[in-house]
N, C-alpha and C positions, 0 to 999 in steps of 0.2 A: 347397545352397549352405553356403558356407564358415560356421566359425563368429562368430559374432558378441562382440564385445567393451561389456555393456551396464552401464550404467547408470542408476539413478534415485537422484533427492533431491525432495524437496519443502524449498517457502521459503514464506517468513510475504509477508501484509499488512502496508504501516506505514500509519500516519496523523498525518501533518503537524501538530503545534501553532505552529512556528512554518513557514509556509508559503513554497515555493518556486516562484514566477510568473514567466517571462523570463529568455530566455537571451541569452546577451552572444555567442554560437556556437552556429547554429545544429546543426550537426552534426556538432560535437564534444558537444554538449549540455552548455554551460558555463554555470552560474545567473549571473543579477545580481546574489543576495544568497546567505548562508546559510540553512539550514534543521535544522529539529530536530524528530522522531518518536520514538512509538511504537511499538515493534514489536507486532504482536495475536498470541494463540497461535496455533500450526497444530492446534490441535484443532478449530478454530472457524471457522480462515479461512487457507486454504492452497491452492500450486499444487503440483502435483505434475509433473514430466519424467524421462518415461526417452530417456537416449542411445545411441544404438547402431551399430557403426562395423562394414564387410566391407569385404572386398575383391571382394566381388558386387556389392555396392550399386556403380548405374550413376551415378546426381547426388544429391547432397544434397535430402532434402522434412520438410517438417514437415506437422503434423498439429495442429492447434489444438481442444480441444473437440470432438472428433469429426471434426471436416472439414480435408480438406486446403488448406491454405492456401501461399501463394506465396512463395517464400523467398529469391525475390530483391529481396526488402523491403531498403532500405539500411542498417534498424540491425539487420535480424537477419546480412545478409551481418558488418557493424563488428564485435557481435560473434564469432561464426565465425572470422573473418578474424585478429581478434586473438589470440583463444586458440592457432588454429593456428599462430602465427607463436612466438608465447612458450615453443609446445611445441616448433619447430623451433628454436628458441634453444640451449634447453636441453639439446637433441640435438647440435647445433653446438659450443657449449661442454663437450663431450664426458662429458654423461651415457647412457652408454650402453646403459641398463637400457629406454632407449626404442626400440622398434623403429621403424628412418629408414620401413618403407613403409608402416607403418599411417597414421603422419602423414599420407598421402596418399589413405587411401581416404573415400569418401565416407560421411555421416552421415541416420542415419531418426532427427528426433526427434517425438517423442510428448508433446503437455503437455494438462493440463487441472486446471481453477478447480474448487472446490466452491463458488462461490460466484458471481454474473450479472457478469459481464464485460463494458467498457464503461460499465458502470453509476455512476461515481463512486466506486466502490469499489478504488480502488489494484491494479486489476488486472496492467495493465503494469507495475507496479513488482514484483510476485509472481511474477509469467512472465520478466524478463526476467533478475530475481536470481535465478531456480531455472536457466532455462537459461546461463548464463554457470557458476554453482556445476557444476552438471552434466556441462558441457561441460570446466570444468576435472578434474573425475575421471575424467573419459573417457580425452582427453590426457596427464593427470600432470604439470597445470599446478601450481605450488601461489606462494606471496605472495599481493599484492593486489590482487585481482577488483572493487573497486567501483569503478575509474576505467573496468573494460571495460562493467561492468554500466550503467551511467552511460549510456553511449555508445546505449545499445539505449534506456529510459527513463531520462530523470534520476535521479525515486526513487529508481527497483531498485538505486540505491549504497546506499539507506539499506536496502534489505530482508535486504543480508547479514549484518547483523548483529542479534540478538537485542536486549532494552531498549531502552532510551534513547540518539538515535541522532541524529549530527549530521552534514549535508552541508559541510562547507567549500567555500567557493565556487569559493578559490583566486583565484592573481591571476596566474599564468603562461598565455601564449597558448597553449600546446598542451597544455594542462587537466593535466597531471601533477601540481600539486598540488590537483587540484578532490576530493578525497575522502571517504569518511563515515570516520567515526570512532562508537566505541561511548563514551559519556556515562557510563552506569550500566548494570548488568545487569538481568534481568528480573526478578531476585530481590532489586532494590533497593526495590521499594515493596508488599508484600505483599500489601498491601487495597486495592491502587489497580485499578478494575475499569472496562470499559469497554462501553458496550450502542450497537451499531448498531443506528438506525432505520430499518428499509427501507421509503421510500417510493415509490422508484419503482425497478423491475428494469429501466427501457428504457434503450434506449443514448439515450449525449448527442447532445442536437441538436449540439450547437459541441462538435467533440474540442479536448480538453489546450493540445494543437501547436497549431490554427491561432485557436483563442484568445489561446493566449500570446504567438503573433506579432505580431497586431493591437491586444494590450495595451501591447507593446512601442515600437510605434509612435504611435500615437496618446494613452497616458494620463500623464497630466503626476503625479496620484498615485502611479503605481508608480515612477518616477524618487524619488519624494521617501521614499517608502518605503523602498528597498534602503536607500540612502543613508545618508536619516538615521531613522528609525525602527528599521530588522532591528536592526544591529550593537550596538545597545542589547537591544533584546528579544532577543535569543540570550544576554547573557551572563543579565539577569535569569531569564531560562527555566533555564535551567544549574542557576542557584545554586535555584529553588524546588525542581526534582526533587532535588536535593544534598538539600535538607534536608527533604522531603518535605511541603513545607510548599502544601496541597491551595487554599486562596485564593489563592493567589499567580498558582499554578501554574493554575487554574480562572479567574481575573480576564483575564490574560496569553491566554489559548488563545481564550476568546471573542473579545477586542479584537481579536487575529493574523486567526482569521475575520471579524471585523464588517468590519476593512479589504481583506483580500483580494477579499472581493464588492465593498466599493467600491469597485475596481480594477477590477472586472470589469464594474459601471456606468457608470465614468469613459472607460472604451474606446469606441472610436466605430470604427462599431456599437455602441449598448451588449452586452453579454453576460451571459443572465440563469443563471446553476446552480441558483438557488432557485425552488420553487415556494410556494404558498399553505400547503401542510403543510411545509413549512420553516419556515416565518415564522410558524407556530400552534407550533412546537417550540420559537422563541427566544422567544417568548413565556411560555409554558409555563413554561420554566428559570428566567426572573428575575421570574416571580411564585412561583414555588414556593421562591425563595432567599429571596425580598422576604418570605415568608409566615413563615420560620424565622429571617431577620434576621442572615443568614449565608449564606457560599457552600458549599451543601451539592451543587451536581451544575452544568459546563457542558457547551457546546457546541461542536462544529467542522466545518462543514462544508468536505467537496475542491469540486471543479468536477462539481458533480452535488447533486438535491436529499436525499441519503440524510444524516441527523443522526448525528455523532455522541457520543456522550454519555458522558462523565469524572465519575466518583464513587468513594467511600468503601465497600469492602465491608457497610456497617452502613445505609448507605442505599438500596440497591440495591432489598429488594422492595419500599419504599415506593415509588419514583419508575418502577416496573415496572407497578405497578396504578394509578399517575397518567396513563401513559400508554394504558394500556388503556382507563382509563376515558373520557380527551378525546378516544380513536380506537379506538372500538369496534372490535372483529375480528370478521370475518363468523362467524359461529357454527358452519357448517358443515364441519368438518374442517379441518386444518390445524392446525401448530402455534404458537402464538403467537409462544413464546417460547422458541427453540433456544438448544443451545449449553450452559453452566455453569449447575448447574438454580438457580433463582431462589424463595422460599418465599411462600405467599401471605399477604398482609395486608388487612385490611380498614382501610377510605383514612377517614375522620373528616369527619361534614358542611364543617366549619370549614376543614379543606385544601381540599377540591374547591370552597366558596364562595369562598374567598381566590381560586383562580386564576382560575375561573369565563369560562371559555372555552364557545362553544357549540361539545358532539362532532360529532367530524369522524367519523362511521362509516366502518370503510376505511382512512383517510388512511393508518394505516402498517399493514404488510401482515403484514411481522413483527419482532421482534426479537431479534440474535444477542447474547446474552449472552457477554461473554469478559474474558480479562486479559493483560499484556504476555507475550511471551513469545521463544524461544529464535530465532535466525538458522537459515541452513537446514540441513538432516538428511541424511544421507545413508540411504536405504530397503534395510536387508542382506536382504529378502522376495525371496526371484525371483519368487515367486507374486504379487508384487504390480507387477511390470512391467509396461508399459505397452501396448509391441511382445513379439509372441508371438516364437517361434524363425524364422520367414521373414523377420523385419524390417519387418511389417505391424500396425498397432491391431491389438490384442484388439477382438475384438465387442464386450469392452462398457465398451471404453476408447472 
């Protein structure tokens, strides 16, 4: 076996607070509206990808979460093709540090998520961002990568940056101006906290790609949203984040989530990503805020039933306790709150009464407690490579 050229990187999940739904170009993944997201911290949610190249490899291969997958998938091929094209361009432009023979070497890719895949937790965003970032390191490609990641999964372009990120829809037909940009760094709003309420780790019944296609064809609300609602919301959301104005941020986040799911209902046949637990979480949030006479927490739901809650650090212990009270977990084993530690507090009877919902045992499997985090990182420790010296997945991967 010839010597391998191996690089391992990690990339984050992002959660959109102004949603992307609908494409104007299917293949290039060009959206019909801009969007804005918060990058979650990789200590809690991340994809890890190892890419190796060698002249001994006979073909490109990929393993996802321990299982070999078909690398001929068009979106994977788009990312591979673009990175190799840019590497060849650098070589042709006279960068002699690039070995021209290595550009023709086949790649082995191994990728794992530390969270449920295809359950509405933005796994494809983290996955394609990580793939493109790692391939770029292997082939020594520099510069703007979000346009390449976008061709793998639209929201992946936003996972190439930390903190608060906008994906500008762009106008050009070739998609060159449809790129992600950082609005603020992850350190900008230190007391903002995120709680992922995992209601279901099952695979979605309607995937995002097919759901979007049907919405674009059949939903009148989608067109109105893209043209008349989102442009103004993008400006308002950016300002709310810059001012660290939680009340404005929260109201916009909830309204945009509601409108996205209203668009899914306005699709024909309708698409249901929320389930009864999701609907209960929405009621709980509004009752909680009403009790205090101010907006202390907000929810957003992507294309799945899991709630993502935004709040400020001081409200986390009580709200986690509220969730635990109305969605009592299984008592035997398993940690209910994972991630950043959360202090235990007692709930007042007055608050329980004000919320007034019937408890739903086991409605929430667990909570991931996290905050805003950085963009992709290179893993320096060779022991953490997912591929062994033979170019195949290590047994633990």
